[in-house]
N, C-alpha and C positions, 0 to 999 in steps of 0.2 A: 165352637171356638177353635181358629188354625194356629192362633199365634199366642205367644205368651206376651204379656205388655213387660216393657221394662222394669216398673216397679215390682212386677211378679217375679222377675227372674233375679232381681236384686235381693228380695226376700227369701227366696229358694238358696239364693248364695249365703244370706245371712244364717239360714237353718244349717245348710251343710257346713259352714265356718264353727257352729256352736256344737255341732255334734263331732266334729275334730278336736275343737279345743277343749282339752282337760287339764287335770293338773300336773301331767309330765309336760305340757307344752308349756307350762307356764316357767317350769323349773329348769328344764334342759337348757333354753338359750340364756337366762339369766346368770345360770353358771357358767356359761360357755363365754358370755361377753366379760365375767370377772376374772375368767382364768386367761384369756387371750390378750385382756389389756389392751393395748395398742394395736395389735393386730388384731382387734374383734370384728373389723367390716371384712376382713378376708376371710376368717374363720366362719363369719356367718354367712359368707356366701356359699361357702362348702356344704353348712348345714341347710340352708334352704334349697340346693339342689336336692337333696336326699329326703327332708321332711317334709317339703311342700311338693317338690317335684314329683316324688314317686307316688304320694297319696292321690294328688290331682289326675296323674295319669292312669292310676288303678281304678279311680271313679268315670274317666273316659272310655277305660277299656272294658268295664262292664257293661256302661252305657251302651256303647257300640254291640256287645255280645247279646245284649237283652237281659242277663242275668249271671250272676256266678255260676250257675249249675250249667248252661250253656258253653260258658267257657270252658269250665272243667272238662266237660263231656267230649271236647276236642280232645283230649288227652287220651281219655280212656273213661266208659261207664261206670268201671268202680272207683276210678279215681274222683269221679264227679259225686259218687256217695260219700266216700271218705274223708277227702280234703276240706270242702265247706264245713263239714260236721266238725273237725277237729278245730277249723277257725271261730266258729261259732261258739263253740264251748270253750274254747281258751279264751278269747278274747270278751267273752259274755259272764255267764255266771261262774267260770272257772277262774277267772282273773280279774279282768278290767273293772266289772262293775263292782266288786265287794271291795277292790282296791279303792276306787273311786269313794265309796263310802267311808270307809275307813280313813281314806287323807281330809276328805271333808270334815270329819271328827276331829282330827288331830290339829288342824289347821282353823277351822270354824267355832269348834267348842271346847276342846282341851286348854287352851290358853287362858280361858277365862274361869275356870274352875278351880274352887279353893285347892289346897295341897292335898287336904284329908280326900277330895273325891277324883283329884287328877290322876288319869291312867287307871281309874276303876273298872272293871270289866262290866258293872252294870250299867255306868254311866255310856260306855259305848255301846249295849244295847240297845238303851234307851233313844239314843241318839239315831241308830241306824233305823229303829222302827219306825221313827218320825219321818227320815230322809228316804227311807224305802216305799213309805206310804206314800209320799209325794211323788216319788217317781212313777210309780205305778197308776196314781190317778191321772197324772200328764200324759201318760202312755198308752192310754185306755183308747185314746181317740187321736190315732195317727194322723186320721184328716186334718186336724187340727194343728198339727207340727209347725206348717208356716206361721201360722198366726202366733203361735206360743213363741216359737223360736225367732224367726224373722222379724216379727213385730216388736216383741216383749224381752226376752232373755239376752238375745244378741246386742240389740241396741244399750240395754243395761251394762254388757261385759266391756263392750267398748267404749262407752262413756267412762266407766270406771277407770279402764287403763289410760283413755285420754286425759282424765284427771290428773294420774299419777305422773305421766309423760310432761305435761305442761308444768306442775310442779318441778318437775326435775330439770326443767330447761330454766326456769325463773330462778331458782334456788338449786345451783349445781350442787349434787351430793359429795363429788370427791375428783380425783385426778385419774387417769388413765395410767396402769403401770405396765411394767415389762412382761411379757406373756409367760406364764408357768412354762416348765421343761417339754410339757408333754405338747404345747402348741408353739414352742420356738422355732422358728424356720420350717414348721410343718403346720401351720394354721387352716389353710385352706383344706388340705386331705383331713386333718384331724376333725374339724367341724362337718366335713363329708360324712366322716364315718358315725359321729355322734348324731346327726341327723339320720343317718339309716338305723341307728339303735332305737330311736324312737318306737319303730314297729307301727306307724301308721299307715304303712299299704296294706299292712292286713285290715286295720278297718275300712280303707276305702273300696276293700271288696265286699264289705258287708254294705257300705253306705250308699253304693253305686245303685242297685235296687231300690233303695228307699227315696233317694231321689227321681230317680226314672217313675216309680210310683206315684209320687206327689206330682209331677209333670202329668202324668196319665190323668189324674184327678181334677187338673184344671181343663178337660175336655180333649186333649191332645191324643189322636190314637196311631198318627203315623209314626212308624218306627224309626225312620231317617233323622225326622224332626226331633223327636225325643231323645235322641242320641246327640243330636246339634245341642240342644237346650242343655241338657245333661253336661256335657263338654263346657259349654258356656257357664253354667252353675258352679263347676268345678274351678275353671279360670277364676271366677269371681271370688270364690273361697280361698283360693291360693294366693291370691294379691292380699287379701286379706291377712290371713298367716302370714305372710313374709313381712307387711308392715308390723304387725304386734310381735314378730320375732326381734326385728329391727328395735323396735321401742326398749324390749325387752333385755335385748342385749346391750344396748347401750346403756340400760339404766345400771345392769352388772358390772358391765366394764366403769362406770362411773363410781361405782363401791369399792373398787378394788383396794385404794389406800386405806379404807376404813375396816377395822376390826378382822375377825376371823371367820371365815365359812368354808364348811365342807362340803354343803352341796347347794342345791338352787334353792330350796327352802330357807335355809341361813343367810341366804345372798338376799332373797326377797325382804327378810323381816330387816335386814341391816337397811335396806334402801327404804322401807316404810316407815322404820323409826326414825330416821333421818330426815325424811321429807315431812312427816306427819306427828310426830312423837307418839304418844301413846293412843292416839286415835289410829294411827297406822294400822297396829294389830287387829282392830276391828276391820277395817278397810280391805287388807289382806285377806282375814278370815271370811270376808263377803266374796272378796273375788276367787278365793278356792273354792268355795261352796257353790257359787254359780257353775262354774267350769265343771265341777264334778257333775253336778246337778245336770247339766244340758248333755255331758258325754254319757251319763248312766241312762237318760232317757232314750235318747239315740239308738244305744245299745240294745235296752230290752225290747224298744219296737223292732229292729231289726232282726234280733233273734226270736222273737214271737212270731214274726211273720215267716221265717224261715222253718221254724219249728211246727208251725200250723200247717204249711204246705207239705212238709215232709213228713210228718208224724199228725195226721189229721185226726187223731185219737181225742184231741182236743182243738177248740177253736182259738182264733187269736187272743181274746181276752182270757180264756184260760192258762195259756202257756205266758202270756204276761204277769198273772198271778204267780203261778209255779215258779217261774225266774226270778220274780222280785224276792219270792221267798227264800229260794236256794240261794241268791246273791246274799242276803240280811245273814243267812245262817253262815255263809262262808265269811261274811265281813267278821263275823262273832268269833270263829272259830280259832283266829290267828293266822294272818297272812303269810307268816314265815313259811308255814307247812305248805300250804297251798302253792307258794312260790316255787319251793322246791320242785314241785310235781309241773307246774304249768310253764315255767321259764324255758324248761329244756325243751317242750313239745313247740314252745313259741320260736326257739332257736332252730328247729328244725325244720318247721314248716313255712319260716319267714322266706328262705332264698326262693322256696318253691311259688310263694307269692309275688315275687319280684320276677321270676323267670315267666310267669304265667301271663303279668302285666304286660309284658314287654311282647312275649308273641302274640298277646291278644290285640295289641295296637298294630303290630306287622302282620297280623291274620292274612291279607290279601298276598302275602309273599311266603307264607308259611304253610306247610303241609303237615299231614297227619303223624307221617313219621318223624318231622322234627319235633312236633310238639311230645310226642312221646318221650322220645330218646333224650331230648333236654332234660325233662321232668325226671326221668330215671338216673341219669347220670348227676344231675343236681340234687336229688333225693337221696341218693347212696353215699354222697359224699357227705351231706348234713348229718345225715343217720350217723355216720362213724365219727363225725365230729362230735356230734351229741353225746353219744356213747362214752369217746374218749374223755369230755369234760365231766359227765356226771357221774360214771360209774368206774372209769379207769384212773382217773388222776392225772391225766392230761400225760399218759405215757407214752401216747402214740404222736405227740408233739414233734419228736425228732424226725418222723416220716412224713407228716400231714405238714411241716414246715417248708417243705420244698414246694409245696403250691404257692403261687405267686400270691400277695395279700393276705396269707392265712393268718401272720400275728397281727393284721389289721382287723380281722373278723370277715373278710369277705374271700375266702381261699375257696367258695363254691365257683366263684366267676369263671375259671379254666375249665373245670369240669361241665359247666352250662356250655361254654364255647365248643368245648369237644362233643358234647351232644347235639349241638346244632349241626356240626361237620358230619357226624355220623348218621345223623336224621336224612341230611341231604342226601347220603352217598346210599342209603338204603333206598330212598326214594326214587333215586336214579335207576338203580339196579332193578327194582319192581315194576318200572314203568314199561320196559320192553315185554314183561313178563304180562302185564296186565294187557297191554295192545294186542299180543297174540290171543289172550282167552277171550 
């Protein structure tokens, strides 16, 4: 086979969409809509730039390079060992997978339990055993990922969101209100920052190779063709994400005049209660469970493929079992503790991921010196910022605040730009020396 059919490409796009679309992707745009009110569409535009644009660019960058390892090796061989390991551990069994299991329990099971059993640790244990057993079973055959995601889980997820949206149009929930203080007069940029904080660009670096492997399993071996179809699948998934974010943002904004909500989960609870009454809680539970299930399966598959290649002491299925058991254990230890460790790590490595994606996309114009210096400057700033927030109680804010956009959470942008300039200068200075030798 030399080409993918349009149908196969659509299903691969569906698969990628499901792997991205977890509980956080439900919560963030709904709360953004409620908070931005009449400026929802402007805020959503900024959100889509970073919550859709960055992840899809990440998939394309990995597709073009061939793998995250190849992309990371352009910086340094040691970086190619450490950086992917931190990503896979952090967004895999260290945080994202166990968090998905816990959120699925909180939204899909806990609301239906009697008061005597609600929030009981034994119920969480029983639920997560079933949840991760299902995740493991569906992860043991990655070759069937397109059939299970593209043809079953994604259509179910999209159909459910479509029903909710149509009901919201037929019977409007409420009215848009004025934006909250944080969005007033700053809606686009605030949405931009909110999308950046979803950290889906990390998942993109992980999922890019899964998409590429899926395309290879269809009989394609041409590297340029695989990169092309990876890009098209990424664009397809991005369009789906943008549409769903628009629907969720609209529903959240429509609920702004009803009740009080402090987060996206409460916003969606209000929306579902108004639209469907008591059955709305059931539908919301199903929606969250499906989303968390899809993300967990995608991450187990991605992490198992990585660890089986990097640490071949176990084969793919062995790693899938180990990672599922670790995720189950972490989910029952209490996420507050694991968040305290994992979130600072994520905050430190996320700017590196964004920089690596941008450099990977511009690889034709970027040399080794620019890769290395940009990652060093960005990494040093991110490390200092993480230490400041985690261990020093923000005592360095008065100094770090001189960096543009530091208060908005992207103070690393200037160090990254300086790194590019320094790398270009170093390469320029090294060129005559290399020519003489």
